[in-house]
LOLODREN-354428 format. One record per residue: residue number from 1; x, y, z of N, C-alpha, C in turn; residue in one letter. Coordinates in nm, 4 decimals, always signed. Layout:
// LOLODREN-354428
SITE  pos       n_x       n_y       n_z      ca_x      ca_y      ca_z       c_x       c_y       c_z  code
SITE  NUM         X         Y         Z         X         Y         Z         X         Y         Z     A
...
This chain:
// LOLODREN-354428
SITE  pos       n_x       n_y       n_z      ca_x      ca_y      ca_z       c_x       c_y       c_z  code
SITE    1  +14.3045  +11.2493  +12.6036  +14.2508  +11.3669  +12.5354  +14.1010  +11.3504  +12.5153     X
SITE    2  +14.0275  +11.4588  +12.5359  +13.8830  +11.4587  +12.5178  +13.8469  +11.5238  +12.3852     X
SITE    3  +13.7471  +11.4673  +12.3161  +13.6987  +11.5232  +12.1895  +13.5591  +11.5826  +12.2035     X
SITE    4  +13.5123  +11.5972  +12.3240  +13.3788  +11.6512  +12.3458  +13.3501  +11.6642  +12.4938     X
SITE    5  +13.2204  +11.6957  +12.5252  +13.1066  +11.7051  +12.4347  +13.1212  +11.8197  +12.3343     X
SITE    6  +13.0846  +11.7934  +12.2102  +13.0944  +11.8936  +12.1064  +12.9574  +11.9362  +12.0573     X
SITE    7  +12.9561  +12.0412  +11.9789  +12.8309  +12.0975  +11.9278  +12.7522  +11.9957  +11.8459     X
SITE    8  +12.8222  +11.9134  +11.7675  +12.7548  +11.8222  +11.6760  +12.7545  +11.6777  +11.7230     X
SITE    9  +12.8326  +11.6436  +11.8237  +12.8477  +11.5031  +11.8619  +12.8116  +11.4748  +12.0072     X
SITE   10  +12.7508  +11.5687  +12.0770  +12.7073  +11.5453  +12.2152  +12.5999  +11.4365  +12.2168     X
SITE   11  +12.6134  +11.3384  +12.3050  +12.5143  +11.2321  +12.3196  +12.4048  +11.2812  +12.4136     X
SITE   12  +12.2844  +11.2937  +12.3602  +12.1729  +11.3473  +12.4395  +12.0803  +11.2377  +12.4922     X
SITE   13  +12.0615  +11.1308  +12.4182  +11.9802  +11.0199  +12.4684  +12.0710  +10.9183  +12.5369     X
SITE   14  +12.0364  +10.8830  +12.6599  +12.1164  +10.7914  +12.7423  +12.2618  +10.8380  +12.7514     X
SITE   15  +12.2842  +10.9592  +12.8014  +12.4208  +11.0128  +12.8085  +12.5154  +10.9312  +12.8958     X
SITE   16  +12.4609  +10.8444  +12.9818  +12.5477  +10.7605  +13.0660  +12.6267  +10.6607  +12.9821     X
SITE   17  +12.5809  +10.6356  +12.8603  +12.6515  +10.5435  +12.7715  +12.7601  +10.6138  +12.6896     X
SITE   18  +12.7739  +10.7449  +12.7062  +12.8640  +10.8239  +12.6221  +13.0063  +10.8240  +12.6748     X
SITE   19  +13.0994  +10.8370  +12.5808  +13.2399  +10.8612  +12.6133  +13.2946  +10.9613  +12.5126     X
SITE   20  +13.3707  +11.0570  +12.5618  +13.4330  +11.1566  +12.4741  +13.5845  +11.1411  +12.4725     X
SITE   21  +13.6307  +11.0285  +12.5248  +13.7731  +10.9988  +12.5294  +13.8230  +10.9632  +12.3891     X
SITE   22  +13.9277  +11.0295  +12.3442  +13.9779  +11.0095  +12.2080  +14.0228  +10.8661  +12.1844     X
SITE   23  +14.0905  +10.8056  +12.2832  +14.1380  +10.6682  +12.2652  +14.0217  +10.5717  +12.2456     X
SITE   24  +13.9137  +10.5916  +12.3206  +13.7953  +10.5058  +12.3073  +13.7321  +10.5219  +12.1702     X
SITE   25  +13.7199  +10.6458  +12.1257  +13.6581  +10.6750  +11.9957  +13.7404  +10.6162  +11.8820     X
SITE   26  +13.8710  +10.6398  +11.8840  +13.9552  +10.5929  +11.7737  +13.9709  +10.4410  +11.7753     X
SITE   27  +13.9624  +10.3797  +11.8924  +13.9700  +10.2330  +11.8997  +13.8522  +10.1699  +11.8258     X
SITE   28  +13.7365  +10.2336  +11.8309  +13.6196  +10.1835  +11.7584  +13.6436  +10.1924  +11.6082     X
SITE   29  +13.6973  +10.3052  +11.5615  +13.7274  +10.3180  +11.4189  +13.8338  +10.2167  +11.3764     X
SITE   30  +13.9323  +10.1927  +11.4613  +14.0387  +10.0984  +11.4262  +13.9855   +9.9562  +11.4127     X
SITE   31  +13.8870   +9.9203  +11.4929  +13.8320   +9.7845  +11.4879  +13.7253   +9.7687  +11.3802     X
SITE   32  +13.6570   +9.8786  +11.3470  +13.5475   +9.8724  +11.2493  +13.5999   +9.8377  +11.1103     X
SITE   33  +13.5291   +9.7505  +11.0411  +13.5691   +9.7076  +10.9064  +13.5390   +9.8141  +10.8019     X
SITE   34  +13.4453   +9.9015  +10.8298  +13.4122  +10.0096  +10.7384  +13.3463  +10.1219  +10.8178     X
SITE   35  +13.3262  +10.2345  +10.7543  +13.2635  +10.3489  +10.8192  +13.1565  +10.4055  +10.7270     X
SITE   36  +13.0845  +10.5074  +10.7741  +12.9903  +10.5808  +10.6911  +13.0280  +10.7289  +10.6925     X
SITE   37  +13.0256  +10.7896  +10.5757  +13.0575  +10.9308  +10.5598  +12.9315  +11.0027  +10.5150     X
SITE   38  +12.8992  +11.1146  +10.5791  +12.7773  +11.1880  +10.5464  +12.8104  +11.3273  +10.4936     X
SITE   39  +12.7391  +11.3670  +10.3884  +12.7547  +11.5004  +10.3315  +12.6262  +11.5359  +10.2580     X
SITE   40  +12.6089  +11.6631  +10.2266  +12.4914  +11.7097  +10.1537  +12.5287  +11.7222  +10.0064     X
SITE   41  +12.4564  +11.6489   +9.9209  +12.4799  +11.6503   +9.7766  +12.3531  +11.6974   +9.7071     X
SITE   42  +12.3621  +11.8091   +9.6380  +12.2461  +11.8665   +9.5677  +12.1255  +11.8819   +9.6595     X
SITE   43  +12.1502  +11.9278   +9.7810  +12.0429  +11.9544   +9.8758  +11.9903  +11.8334   +9.9498     X
SITE   44  +12.0487  +11.7166   +9.9264  +12.0039  +11.5940   +9.9922  +12.1166  +11.5375  +10.0788     X
SITE   45  +12.0846  +11.5039  +10.2039  +12.1842  +11.4429  +10.2917  +12.2051  +11.2982  +10.2505     X
SITE   46  +12.3286  +11.2627  +10.2167  +12.3614  +11.1274  +10.1729  +12.4677  +11.0678  +10.2644     X
SITE   47  +12.4585  +10.9366  +10.2864  +12.5591  +10.8648  +10.3653  +12.6218  +10.7578  +10.2770     X
SITE   48  +12.7536  +10.7493  +10.2806  +12.8283  +10.6567  +10.1959  +12.9052  +10.5579  +10.2820     X
SITE   49  +12.8821  +10.4260  +10.2662  +12.9672  +10.3284  +10.3339  +13.1004  +10.3189  +10.2601     X
SITE   50  +13.2090  +10.3233  +10.3335  +13.3398  +10.3205  +10.2688  +13.4456  +10.2700  +10.3657     X
SITE   51  +13.5654  +10.2480  +10.3155  +13.6768  +10.2057  +10.3986  +13.7516  +10.3273  +10.4519     X
SITE   52  +13.8267  +10.3065  +10.5584  +13.8994  +10.4171  +10.6191  +14.0318  +10.3658  +10.6767     X
SITE   53  +14.1211  +10.4576  +10.6981  +14.2472  +10.4308  +10.7672  +14.2715  +10.5486  +10.8610     X
SITE   54  +14.3522  +10.5268  +10.9641  +14.3739  +10.6338  +11.0631  +14.5212  +10.6498  +11.0936     X
SITE   55  +14.5596  +10.7727  +11.1143  +14.6924  +10.8063  +11.1650  +14.6764  +10.9188  +11.2653     X
SITE   56  +14.6971  +10.8891  +11.3926  +14.6769  +10.9906  +11.4958  +14.5317  +11.0346  +11.5007     X
SITE   57  +14.5085  +11.1659  +11.4975  +14.3717  +11.2169  +11.5008  +14.3192  +11.2500  +11.3617     X
SITE   58  +14.3781  +11.1863  +11.2601  +14.3338  +11.2061  +11.1224  +14.2806  +11.0761  +11.0644     X
SITE   59  +14.1591  +11.0825  +11.0100  +14.1021  +10.9711  +10.9363  +14.1234  +10.9956  +10.7877     X
SITE   60  +14.1555  +10.8910  +10.7155  +14.1711  +10.9016  +10.5712  +14.0604  +10.8229  +10.5018     X
SITE   61  +14.0012  +10.8843  +10.4003  +13.8960  +10.8232  +10.3211  +13.9397  +10.8223  +10.1760     X
SITE   62  +13.8904  +10.7264  +10.0991  +13.9251  +10.7264   +9.9576  +13.8071  +10.6795   +9.8735     X
SITE   63  +13.8069  +10.7205   +9.7484  +13.7010  +10.6848   +9.6541  +13.7499  +10.7236   +9.5150     X
SITE   64  +13.6634  +10.7090   +9.4161  +13.6989  +10.7553   +9.2823  +13.7035  +10.9081   +9.2815     X
SITE   65  +13.7750  +10.9636   +9.1866  +13.7894  +11.1089   +9.1790  +13.6551  +11.1803   +9.1640     X
SITE   66  +13.5560  +11.1124   +9.1077  +13.4257  +11.1760   +9.0832  +13.3241  +11.1492   +9.1936     X
SITE   67  +13.3660  +11.0880   +9.3037  +13.2713  +11.0543   +9.4096  +13.2015  +11.1790   +9.4637     X
SITE   68  +13.0679  +11.1824   +9.4547  +12.9913  +11.3025   +9.4890  +12.9949  +11.3341   +9.6381     X
SITE   69  +12.9902  +11.2318   +9.7232  +12.9872  +11.2558   +9.8674  +13.1192  +11.3148   +9.9158     X
SITE   70  +13.2312  +11.2563   +9.8745  +13.3594  +11.3099   +9.9193  +13.3879  +11.4461   +9.8567     X
SITE   71  +13.3447  +11.4661   +9.7332  +13.3617  +11.5982   +9.6721  +13.2797  +11.7029   +9.7467     X
SITE   72  +13.1592  +11.6664   +9.7909  +13.0767  +11.7582   +9.8687  +13.1402  +11.7872  +10.0042     X
SITE   73  +13.2014  +11.6848  +10.0645  +13.2689  +11.7039  +10.1930  +13.3870  +11.7985  +10.1783     X
SITE   74  +13.4596  +11.7868  +10.0688  +13.5719  +11.8779  +10.0447  +13.5219  +12.0201  +10.0230     X
SITE   75  +13.4132  +12.0351   +9.9483  +13.3590  +12.1681   +9.9212  +13.3078  +12.2349  +10.0485     X
SITE   76  +13.2489  +12.1542  +10.1375  +13.1963  +12.2080  +10.2632  +13.3069  +12.2386  +10.3621     X
SITE   77  +13.4195  +12.1691  +10.3498  +13.5298  +12.1911  +10.4427  +13.5178  +12.1135  +10.5722     X
SITE   78  +13.4051  +12.0467  +10.5931  +13.3842  +11.9654  +10.7139  +13.3006  +11.8441  +10.6764     X
SITE   79  +13.3115  +11.7390  +10.7579  +13.2370  +11.6177  +10.7293  +13.2122  +11.5409  +10.8578     X
SITE   80  +13.1089  +11.4568  +10.8557  +13.0780  +11.3674  +10.9675  +13.1076  +11.2241  +10.9244     X
SITE   81  +13.1774  +11.1500  +11.0105  +13.2111  +11.0105  +10.9837  +13.1677  +10.9269  +11.1040     X
SITE   82  +13.1057  +10.8125  +11.0783  +13.0589  +10.7259  +11.1860  +13.1076  +10.5831  +11.1655     X
SITE   83  +13.1158  +10.5088  +11.2756  +13.1496  +10.3661  +11.2699  +13.0757  +10.2954  +11.3826     X
SITE   84  +13.0320  +10.1720  +11.3566  +12.9579  +10.0956  +11.4561  +13.0081   +9.9520  +11.4594     X
SITE   85  +13.0247   +9.8992  +11.5790  +13.0612   +9.7594  +11.6001  +12.9414   +9.6882  +11.6623     X
SITE   86  +12.8962   +9.5828  +11.5967  +12.7817   +9.5050  +11.6448  +12.8336   +9.3944  +11.7359     X
SITE   87  +12.7987   +9.4000  +11.8644  +12.8534   +9.3063  +11.9627  +12.7548   +9.2008  +12.0083     X
SITE   88  +12.6295   +9.2061  +11.9612  +12.5339   +9.1027  +11.9988  +12.3972   +9.1577  +12.0341     X
SITE   89  +12.3198   +9.0754  +12.1074  +12.1834   +9.1101  +12.1466  +12.1724   +9.1178  +12.2980     X
SITE   90  +12.1041   +9.2194  +12.3466  +12.0710   +9.2313  +12.4883  +11.9221   +9.2005  +12.5006     X
SITE   91  +11.8917   +9.0774  +12.5417  +11.7546   +9.0278  +12.5407  +11.6918   +9.0452  +12.6782     X
SITE   92  +11.6047   +9.1429  +12.6893  +11.5372   +9.1710  +12.8158  +11.4095   +9.0888  +12.8279     X
SITE   93  +11.3397   +9.1060  +12.9379  +11.2142   +9.0342  +12.9602  +11.0973   +9.1005  +12.8886     X
SITE   94  +11.1245   +9.2156  +12.8278  +11.0230   +9.2852  +12.7472  +11.0875   +9.3308  +12.6174     X
SITE   95  +11.0063   +9.3422  +12.5135  +11.0578   +9.3938  +12.3873  +11.1050   +9.5372  +12.3988     X
SITE   96  +11.0390   +9.6143  +12.4852  +11.0722   +9.7557  +12.4998  +11.2142   +9.7747  +12.5501     X
SITE   97  +11.2577   +9.6905  +12.6438  +11.3901   +9.7047  +12.7024  +11.4973   +9.6223  +12.6307     X
SITE   98  +11.4582   +9.5425  +12.5319  +11.5558   +9.4670  +12.4549  +11.6271   +9.5595  +12.3573     X
SITE   99  +11.7527   +9.5270  +12.3279  +11.8314   +9.6133  +12.2394  +11.9502   +9.5333  +12.1866     X
SITE  100  +12.0340   +9.5998  +12.1098  +12.1572   +9.5350  +12.0668  +12.2721   +9.5833  +12.1539     X
SITE  101  +12.3749   +9.5014  +12.1606  +12.5004   +9.5427  +12.2236  +12.5876   +9.6013  +12.1126     X
SITE  102  +12.6394   +9.7191  +12.1350  +12.7153   +9.7855  +12.0291  +12.8140   +9.8847  +12.0872     X
SITE  103  +12.9101   +9.9224  +12.0012  +12.9992  +10.0347  +12.0275  +12.9977  +10.1214  +11.9020     X
SITE  104  +12.9598  +10.2470  +11.9157  +12.9533  +10.3347  +11.7996  +13.0335  +10.4614  +11.8261     X
SITE  105  +13.0785  +10.5229  +11.7186  +13.1549  +10.6471  +11.7284  +13.1115  +10.7417  +11.6173     X
SITE  106  +13.1030  +10.8692  +11.6514  +13.0696  +10.9748  +11.5560  +13.1744  +11.0846  +11.5706     X
SITE  107  +13.2357  +11.1231  +11.4600  +13.3331  +11.2327  +11.4642  +13.2998  +11.3348  +11.3567     X
SITE  108  +13.3419  +11.4563  +11.3817  +13.3321  +11.5661  +11.2846  +13.4719  +11.6236  +11.2691     X
SITE  109  +13.5093  +11.6542  +11.1464  +13.6425  +11.7097  +11.1252  +13.6509  +11.7912  +10.9983     X
SITE  110  +13.7610  +11.8619  +10.9839  +13.7853  +11.9413  +10.8641  +13.8426  +11.8517  +10.7546     X
SITE  111  +13.8140  +11.8853  +10.6298  +13.8545  +11.8015  +10.5172  +13.9614  +11.8686  +10.4317     X
SITE  112  +14.0493  +11.7850  +10.3793  +14.1555  +11.8334  +10.2914  +14.1929  +11.7212  +10.1950     X
SITE  113  +14.2000  +11.7527  +10.0652  +14.2411  +11.6526   +9.9676  +14.3918  +11.6316   +9.9746     X
SITE  114  +14.4331  +11.5068   +9.9759  +14.5748  +11.4732   +9.9754  +14.6199  +11.4635   +9.8296     X
SITE  115  +14.7120  +11.5519   +9.7898  +14.7574  +11.5547   +9.6505  +14.9053  +11.5226   +9.6346     X
SITE  116  +14.9843  +11.5366   +9.7393  +15.1264  +11.5048   +9.7296  +15.1430  +11.3572   +9.6940     X
SITE  117  +15.2119  +11.3257   +9.5842  +15.2211  +11.1871   +9.5374  +15.2776  +11.0903   +9.6406     X
SITE  118  +15.3839  +11.1291   +9.7117  +15.4449  +11.0385   +9.8089  +15.3519  +11.0138   +9.9274     X
SITE  119  +15.2899  +11.1224   +9.9763  +15.1978  +11.1075  +10.0888  +15.0769  +11.0246  +10.0484     X
SITE  120  +15.0277  +11.0481   +9.9289  +14.9110  +10.9749   +9.8790  +14.9429  +10.8269   +9.8641     X
SITE  121  +15.0604  +10.7956   +9.8100  +15.0998  +10.6555   +9.7938  +15.1092  +10.5856   +9.9288     X
SITE  122  +15.1649  +10.6536  +10.0280  +15.1787  +10.5953  +10.1612  +15.0422  +10.5695  +10.2241     X
SITE  123  +14.9504  +10.6629  +10.2066  +14.8166  +10.6474  +10.2648  +14.7414  +10.5327  +10.1980     X
SITE  124  +14.7492  +10.5245  +10.0647  +14.6818  +10.4156   +9.9941  +14.7407  +10.2809  +10.0321     X
SITE  125  +14.8703  +10.2778  +10.0579  +14.9359  +10.1572  +10.1081  +14.8745  +10.1182  +10.2430     X
SITE  126  +14.8507  +10.2179  +10.3275  +14.7951  +10.1895  +10.4598  +14.6509  +10.1407  +10.4523     X
SITE  127  +14.5774  +10.1819  +10.3475  +14.4409  +10.1330  +10.3297  +14.4398   +9.9816  +10.3101     X
SITE  128  +14.5343   +9.9316  +10.2325  +14.5401   +9.7882  +10.2066  +14.5642   +9.7128  +10.3370     X
SITE  129  +14.6546   +9.7625  +10.4192  +14.6833   +9.6966  +10.5468  +14.5720   +9.7178  +10.6487     X
SITE  130  +14.4944   +9.8268  +10.6341  +14.3811   +9.8474  +10.7242  +14.2740   +9.7417  +10.7002     X
SITE  131  +14.2587   +9.6989  +10.5762  +14.1623   +9.5945  +10.5429  +14.2118   +9.4580  +10.5890     X
SITE  132  +14.3399   +9.4288  +10.5619  +14.3991   +9.3014  +10.6021  +14.5457   +9.3255  +10.6356     X
SITE  133  +14.5798   +9.3303  +10.7641  +14.7180   +9.3597  +10.8033  +14.8195   +9.2690  +10.7352     X
SITE  134  +14.9217   +9.3313  +10.6774  +15.0263   +9.2565  +10.6096  +15.0025   +9.2344  +10.4622     X
SITE  135  +14.8845   +9.2658  +10.4132  +14.8514   +9.2388  +10.2734  +14.9264   +9.3306  +10.1772     X
SITE  136  +14.9563   +9.4531  +10.2184  +15.0206   +9.5484  +10.1283  +15.1546   +9.4967  +10.0776     X
SITE  137  +15.2255   +9.4197  +10.1601  +15.3555   +9.3668  +10.1196  +15.3423   +9.2470  +10.0262     X
SITE  138  +15.2208   +9.1938  +10.0105  +15.1999   +9.0738   +9.9300  +15.1489   +9.1037   +9.7886     X
SITE  139  +15.0983   +9.2250   +9.7670  +15.0407   +9.2594   +9.6363  +15.1373   +9.3481   +9.5586     X
SITE  140  +15.1133   +9.3620   +9.4283  +15.1992   +9.4479   +9.3476  +15.1777   +9.5938   +9.3863     X
SITE  141  +15.2770   +9.6804   +9.3671  +15.2623   +9.8225   +9.3995  +15.1549   +9.8880   +9.3128     X
SITE  142  +15.0921   +9.9915   +9.3672  +14.9936  +10.0676   +9.2913  +15.0620  +10.1444   +9.1792     X
SITE  143  +15.0005  +10.1476   +9.0629  +15.0573  +10.2214   +8.9509  +15.0252  +10.3696   +8.9635     X
SITE  144  +15.0993  +10.4512   +8.8886  +15.0745  +10.5958   +8.8881  +14.9331  +10.6256   +8.8390     X
SITE  145  +14.8858  +10.5495   +8.7405  +14.7511  +10.5691   +8.6867  +14.6458  +10.5377   +8.7917     X
SITE  146  +14.6633  +10.4295   +8.8646  +14.5685  +10.3935   +8.9698  +14.5644  +10.5010   +9.0783     X
SITE  147  +14.6800  +10.5561   +9.1094  +14.6858  +10.6619   +9.2106  +14.6130  +10.7868   +9.1615     X
SITE  148  +14.6282  +10.8204   +9.0338  +14.5619  +10.9377   +8.9781  +14.4100  +10.9231   +8.9791     X
SITE  149  +14.3618  +10.8007   +8.9642  +14.2180  +10.7766   +8.9594  +14.1526  +10.7775   +9.0975     X
SITE  150  +14.2342  +10.7807   +9.2021  +14.1832  +10.7686   +9.3386  +14.1877  +10.9017   +9.4116     X
SITE  151  +14.0746  +10.9381   +9.4709  +14.0644  +11.0578   +9.5536  +14.0909  +11.0197   +9.6987     X
SITE  152  +14.1822  +11.0884   +9.7640  +14.2129  +11.0642   +9.9051  +14.1821  +11.1910   +9.9840     X
SITE  153  +14.1017  +11.1767  +10.0884  +14.0607  +11.2905  +10.1713  +14.1065  +11.2679  +10.3146     X
SITE  154  +14.1740  +11.3672  +10.3702  +14.2143  +11.3643  +10.5110  +14.1095  +11.4366  +10.5941     X
SITE  155  +14.0632  +11.3724  +10.6999  +13.9670  +11.4330  +10.7925  +14.0375  +11.4543  +10.9257     X
SITE  156  +14.0669  +11.5795  +10.9574  +14.1297  +11.6127  +11.0853  +14.0201  +11.6276  +11.1898     X
SITE  157  +14.0104  +11.5312  +11.2794  +13.8986  +11.5245  +11.3736  +13.9074  +11.6385  +11.4751     X
SITE  158  +13.7973  +11.7123  +11.4879  +13.7911  +11.8238  +11.5818  +13.6981  +11.7953  +11.6999     X
SITE  159  +13.6030  +11.7050  +11.6830  +13.5164  +11.6660  +11.7938  +13.4612  +11.5272  +11.7669     X
SITE  160  +13.4178  +11.4603  +11.8731  +13.3643  +11.3265  +11.8544  +13.3081  +11.2695  +11.9829     X
SITE  161  +13.2364  +11.1605  +11.9685  +13.1807  +11.0913  +12.0842  +13.1675  +10.9439  +12.0526     X
SITE  162  +13.1679  +10.8637  +12.1564  +13.1389  +10.7210  +12.1450  +13.0168  +10.6920  +12.2299     X
SITE  163  +12.9417  +10.5908  +12.1886  +12.8278  +10.5448  +12.2681  +12.8370  +10.3937  +12.2767     X
SITE  164  +12.8352  +10.3430  +12.3985  +12.8593  +10.2005  +12.4204  +12.7424  +10.1406  +12.4981     X
SITE  165  +12.6827  +10.0372  +12.4396  +12.5739   +9.9651  +12.5052  +12.6206   +9.8231  +12.5315     X
SITE  166  +12.6371   +9.7889  +12.6579  +12.6915   +9.6580  +12.6939  +12.6390   +9.6188  +12.8314     X
SITE  167  +12.6693   +9.4962  +12.8713  +12.6335   +9.4525  +13.0051  +12.4917   +9.3999  +13.0139     X
SITE  168  +12.4427   +9.3775  +13.1361  +12.3107   +9.3177  +13.1563  +12.1983   +9.4081  +13.1073     X
SITE  169  +12.0830   +9.3485  +13.0866  +11.9664   +9.4235  +13.0390  +11.9091   +9.5116  +13.1494     X
SITE  170  +11.8332   +9.6103  +13.1085  +11.7735   +9.7058  +13.2028  +11.6241   +9.6782  +13.2166     X
SITE  171  +11.5906   +9.5682  +13.2822  +11.4498   +9.5316  +13.2980  +11.3817   +9.6179  +13.4035     X
SITE  172  +11.2499   +9.6363  +13.3865  +11.1720   +9.7036  +13.4893  +11.1692   +9.6158  +13.6138     X
SITE  173  +11.1708   +9.6745  +13.7340  +11.1707   +9.5935  +13.8571  +11.0548   +9.4943  +13.8624     X
SITE  174  +10.9374   +9.5349  +13.8136  +10.8209   +9.4466  +13.8200  +10.8301   +9.3281  +13.7236     X
SITE  175  +10.9314   +9.3319  +13.6315  +10.9474   +9.2219  +13.5358  +11.0488   +9.1168  +13.5816     X
SITE  176  +11.1237   +9.1460  +13.6855  +11.2355   +9.0599  +13.7231  +11.1940   +8.9180  +13.7607     X
SITE  177  +11.0763   +8.8988  +13.8154  +11.0336   +8.7666  +13.8586  +10.9521   +8.6925  +13.7521     X
SITE  178  +10.9403   +8.7505  +13.6323  +10.8685   +8.6813  +13.5256  +10.9495   +8.5608  +13.4771     X
SITE  179  +10.8829   +8.4498  +13.4426  +10.9547   +8.3292  +13.3958  +10.9966   +8.3429  +13.2488     X
SITE  180  +11.0764   +8.4454  +13.2202  +11.1200   +8.4742  +13.0833  +11.2724   +8.4820  +13.0829     X
SITE  181  +11.3347   +8.4100  +12.9870  +11.4811   +8.4141  +12.9779  +11.5267   +8.5526  +12.9368     X
SITE  182  +11.6305   +8.6022  +13.0036  +11.6908   +8.7299  +12.9657  +11.8418   +8.7165  +12.9772     X
SITE  183  +11.9125   +8.7977  +12.9015  +12.0577   +8.7928  +12.9053  +12.1172   +8.8495  +12.7783     X
SITE  184  +12.2443   +8.8247  +12.7588  +12.3182   +8.8792  +12.6437  +12.3612   +8.7653  +12.5525     X
SITE  185  +12.3389   +8.7821  +12.4220  +12.3822   +8.6870  +12.3206  +12.4941   +8.7529  +12.2405     X
SITE  186  +12.6218   +8.7215  +12.2729  +12.7336   +8.7881  +12.2057  +12.7406   +8.7507  +12.0568     X
SITE  187  +12.7990   +8.8406  +11.9769  +12.8188   +8.8157  +11.8341  +12.9540   +8.8722  +11.7930     X
SITE  188  +13.0153   +8.8123  +11.6893  +13.1397   +8.8640  +11.6357  +13.1507   +8.8259  +11.4889     X
SITE  189  +13.2296   +8.9026  +11.4145  +13.2520   +8.8764  +11.2735  +13.3530   +8.7636  +11.2572     X
SITE  190  +13.3197   +8.6671  +11.1731  +13.4093   +8.5548  +11.1464  +13.4316   +8.5415  +10.9959     X
SITE  191  +13.5560   +8.5122  +10.9568  +13.5867   +8.4837  +10.8179  +13.5659   +8.3346  +10.7926     X
SITE  192  +13.5179   +8.3021  +10.6723  +13.4964   +8.1635  +10.6355  +13.6187   +8.1039  +10.5676     X
SITE  193  +13.5998   +7.9866  +10.5084  +13.7095   +7.9179  +10.4392  +13.7497   +7.9965  +10.3142     X
SITE  194  +13.8796   +8.0198  +10.2926  +13.9257   +8.0922  +10.1733  +13.8834   +8.0207  +10.0451     X
SITE  195  +13.8407   +8.0989   +9.9454  +13.7997   +8.0449   +9.8163  +13.8951   +8.0981   +9.7095     X
SITE  196  +13.9967   +8.0216   +9.6722  +14.0983   +8.0712   +9.5796  +14.0448   +8.0951   +9.4393     X
SITE  197  +14.1049   +8.1912   +9.3704  +14.0727   +8.2146   +9.2301  +14.1176   +8.0943   +9.1480     X
SITE  198  +14.0573   +8.0790   +9.0299  +14.0923   +7.9648   +8.9444  +14.1464   +8.0097   +8.8094     X
SITE  199  +14.1883   +8.1372   +8.7998  +14.2393   +8.1873   +8.6731  +14.3866   +8.2252   +8.6858     X
SITE  200  +14.4509   +8.2526   +8.5708  +14.5897   +8.2961   +8.5705  +14.6809   +8.1970   +8.6405     X
SITE  201  +14.7805   +8.2505   +8.7119  +14.8766   +8.1656   +8.7821  +14.8107   +8.0832   +8.8918     X
SITE  202  +14.6962   +8.1318   +8.9433  +14.6272   +8.0574   +9.0492  +14.5709   +7.9259   +8.9991     X
SITE  203  +14.5531   +7.9121   +8.8664  +14.4915   +7.7914   +8.8113  +14.5766   +7.6665   +8.8361     X
SITE  204  +14.7044   +7.6836   +8.8604  +14.7909   +7.5682   +8.8846  +14.7698   +7.5078   +9.0224     X
SITE  205  +14.7150   +7.5852   +9.1121  +14.6933   +7.5359   +9.2482  +14.8194   +7.5278   +9.3303     X
SITE  206  +14.9268   +7.5892   +9.2830  +15.0557   +7.5795   +9.3516  +15.0875   +7.7014   +9.4386     X
SITE  207  +15.0014   +7.8033   +9.4350  +15.0259   +7.9241   +9.5141  +14.9657   +7.9045   +9.6528     X
SITE  208  +15.0482   +7.9146   +9.7548  +15.0049   +7.8898   +9.8921  +14.9245   +8.0066   +9.9478     X
SITE  209  +14.8445   +7.9766  +10.0474  +14.7682   +8.0789  +10.1175  +14.8651   +8.1791  +10.1787     X
SITE  210  +14.8464   +8.3108  +10.1556  +14.9426   +8.4090  +10.2057  +14.9400   +8.4225  +10.3576     X
SITE  211  +15.0478   +8.4760  +10.4087  +15.0614   +8.4931  +10.5534  +14.9500   +8.5788  +10.6116     X
SITE  212  +14.9118   +8.6856  +10.5410  +14.8091   +8.7763  +10.5933  +14.6773   +8.7033  +10.6156     X
SITE  213  +14.6390   +8.6156  +10.5229  +14.5140   +8.5413  +10.5355  +14.5254   +8.4361  +10.6448     X
SITE  214  +14.6370   +8.3645  +10.6491  +14.6560   +8.2634  +10.7538  +14.6499   +8.3275  +10.8926     X
SITE  215  +14.7117   +8.4446  +10.9043  +14.7170   +8.5112  +11.0352  +14.5771   +8.5488  +11.0840     X
SITE  216  +14.4939   +8.6041  +10.9955  +14.3606   +8.6469  +11.0392  +14.2731   +8.5271  +11.0709     X
SITE  217  +14.2912   +8.4163  +10.9994  +14.2129   +8.2967  +11.0290  +14.2557   +8.2345  +11.1613     X
SITE  218  +14.3856   +8.2323  +11.1858  +14.4353   +8.1761  +11.3121  +14.3935   +8.2636  +11.4306     X
SITE  219  +14.3849   +8.3939  +11.4083  +14.3509   +8.4866  +11.5151  +14.2077   +8.4759  +11.5629     X
SITE  220  +14.1199   +8.4193  +11.4814  +13.9787   +8.4094  +11.5226  +13.9451   +8.2733  +11.5805     X
SITE  221  +14.0430   +8.1847  +11.5921  +14.0165   +8.0523  +11.6492  +14.0101   +8.0594  +11.8014     X
């Protein structure tokens, strides 16, 4: 399925790097640890870094009930959401042609507040697993009060694009024989050693590292 080129998400600079394939776009959101949501608040364009979860062509966002950016997105009926994956450095023989390696996605969609208690509980459950797969089964259930304090917004994506910068550098032909190192320096996000809490039941030191944490640490080795 194609999500573009769309009115708001067409890639105009370096269009050869663009993709409008829905699977490519959503794969970037699925891998991204967080996203940015943009809306106009009191006449000023604001961008909010936040967490997200996805089901099909719908992105879910959450915040406090009084969050100005999400409230503005609901009032407008549409919103823009972006995500970027930093993959490293593309080091050319000139500063002009040097850049980062990245995968980015921009989508626009209609907004709707999720108010049904069962649907809202399920979505908030999915947020926990979106941050750390398997964690939702390890923590206590969300209380009714916590659910009431949380605003959940569904974004039904109507258009989008991805832009991917990867591969060898694009040096000028006259620079190729210069004695300057060029190439790609890959990068990836790594988790460090777990730092356990020292209060409550954790103070005994008898609570083992949970499966969700062990799994993510083993997966990056």
